Residue, then its C-alpha position, 0 to 999 in steps of 0.5 A: x499500499x502507498x502508505x507502507x512506502x512512505x511509513x518505511x522511509x525514516x522520517x527526520x526529527x526537528x525540534x524548535x532549537x533541538x540543542x536547547x540551552x547548548x545552542x546558547x553558548x556555541x560559538x559560530x563564525x559568520x562570515x556573512x554579516x551585514x557589513x559584509x554585504x559587498x563580499x561574493x557580490x553577485x552579477x559582476x557589474x551587470x543588473x540582475x532581478x532576483x525573483x523571491x516566492x514567499x508564502x504567508x508573511x516571512x516579513x523581509x520586505x516589512x523589516x527592510x531587508x531587501x532594500x538593505x540588500x539593493x543598497x548593499x548591491x546596487x546591481x540587485x533588484x528583489x521581485x517578491x510574490x507572496x501567496x497568503x495560504x501555504x496549501x495553495x503556494x504547494x500546489x502552486x509550487x508543484x505544478x510549476x516543478x513538474x513543468x520546469x518553468x515559472x519557478x522564481x529564483x528563490x522559492x520558500x519551503x514550509x518545514x512540514x514540507x521538508x522531508x518530502x522535498x529531501x527525499x522525493x524532489x531533491x533533483x528539483x533543486x540546487x545543492x547550496x553547497x555547490x555554492x559555499x553552504x557547507x561553510x555555513x553549517x555551524x550557523x544554524x541549529x543541528x536538527x534545523x540544518x539536518x532537516x534540509x540534507x539529503x541522505x546523499x549530504x546534498x543541502x536543499x535550503x537554508x533555516x529562516x525560522x522555528x516556530x516555538x509557540x505562545x498564546x496571544x491574546x487581546x488584553x482589552x478585551x479581557x478586561x471587558x469581560x472581566x478576566x485577568x489580563x496579567x500574563x504571568x497569572x494567565x500563564x498559571x490560569x492556563x497551565x493545562x489546556x483544560x484549564x485554558x478552556x475553562x477560562x474560555x467558558x468563563x470569558x463566553x459567559x461575559x464576552x462582549x457581543x460578537x466576540x469569541x475565545x478563539x479564532x478556529x479549532x484548527x489553531x488549537x489543534x495545530x499548536x497542541x500537535x505541536x507540542x508532541x514529538x510523535x505526532x503522524x510518524x513515530x521514530x522508525x517511519x511508522x504512520x500513526x496519526x490514527x491511533x497517536x497521543x498526540x493528535x488524538x488529544x488535541x483532535x478530542x480538545x478541538x472537538x470540545x472546543x467547538x461543542x462548547x461554542x467558544x470558536x469564531x468558527x473562521x477558517x485560518x488564512x481566509x479574508x473574514x479571519x483577516x479582517x477578525x484581527x481587528x474586529x475583536x471577533x477573538x480574545x485569544x490565539x495560539x500563536x507560534x513567533x512568526x504569527x507576531x508578523x501577520x497579526x500586526x499586519x492585520x490588526x493594523x496600527x489601532x491593535x497596538x497595546x491590545x495585544x499581549x503574549x503569555x506563555x502557551x498552556x501544556x508545554x512548550x511546541x514548535x509549529x512551523x518555520x521554513x527555508x529559503x531553497x533554490x530551484x535547479x531551474x532558476x536563472x540566477x542560482x549562484x545571485x540567488x544563494x547569495x541572496x539567502x545566504x544574506x536573509x538567513x544570516x544571523x544579522x538578518x534573523x536577529x532584525x527580522x525577530x525585533x521587527x516581525x517577531x520570526x524567531x531565529x533558526x541561527x544560533x547566533x542570533x538567539x542570544x541576541x534577542x533574549x531581551x527583546x521586548x516588543x511594543x505592540x504586544x504591550x511590551x511583551x517579553x518576546x524574547x525570553x517568552x518564545x526562548x523559553x519555548x524553543x529551548x524546552x520544545x521537544x525534538x519532532x520526528x518530521x515524516x514525508x507527508x507530514x503537512x499533508x495529514x495535518x491539512x486534512x485534519x485541519x480540513x475536518x475540523x473546519x466541518x465539525x465547527x462550520x457544518x455541524x458534521x459530527x466528530x466521528x463522521x469528520x475524523x473518518x473523512x479526514x481519514x480517508x482524505x489522507x489516503x487519497x492524499x498520500x496516494 
């Protein structure tokens, strides 16, 4: 059976930092800092337009990194395209990879896809070691680097960030509902997911009109699954999502939240979801570090000081994180590598975290953001909150079809909360959809 073939592939392991506290003291020389931008300047004097194709909210443009790179390299112009929903992005990327045309010089890859790329599509992407990437290995968390490396030793991408998790919340809505707003007190009140749901029921009883406890049960599910070491595959490569305790626990909690009416029933990445950030349609949202920049972009200046960040219920976890890769069909592979190298260097990862919230995967950058606070999020000590989560997060087992499985479970939960599909029927639908997706 096709699933069995996938299951026999030994999955990768990846945690938010993987080396925990050791990463904070590891020594590494960069050789790719902002001050040396002229080193390896691409193009040989001719003007080059580099295309970058992303999904979600990487924040490079918002943080001014493209403009900075263009100043350092006057012969380079960067053009970015962006697809909000990663599922749509991935489908489009697969079509273009199959045809060999329409690919950008730089393509983003979500961590849930990286095992599929290294094991099934290695011939579609450039080996970055051909352009000098081997010298950068010490700059990245060991597991982050290993996940993008094939069994033959080819390096297919450089890590942009990892996704340590926390809980984002609207302190103004909490106050209106008579709930505490102090992040330390809330971390105690919702130390467990049961505590979080109980607080949600209290919020529902006195919530401002039109405001739900959380945005979507899909986000609850995703962040809970991110707290487990083994999720969809076990360490031997066996597919375990149907019977695995992590996926089942997350499903059950999400279904309870839907049954209790705690969700705003919003599909993530949809236009109504985007609009809800500023309308007060929900009071909490489980948020990996990279979500901070997205919240800022959607809630706008009016949301400054209304949002806050607290420790996540149930322990540390990791949700997401990405890579930048160069397709073999790219027009400017060497120049593209130089841009990828610069964007993922510790200095740029530090800037990006301070401006957008994307937590670094570069070792050197971690110590540089430990004291970071974010005035938009009520001066929350985001460096400390996400740093501790990154240190404590489990090293996750990654399988070839992780993202495909996760997407089908998300779709099934949407059936439960938006269409009223019985949970048992929705779970059955999810299993059928996973089988179809895996082939």
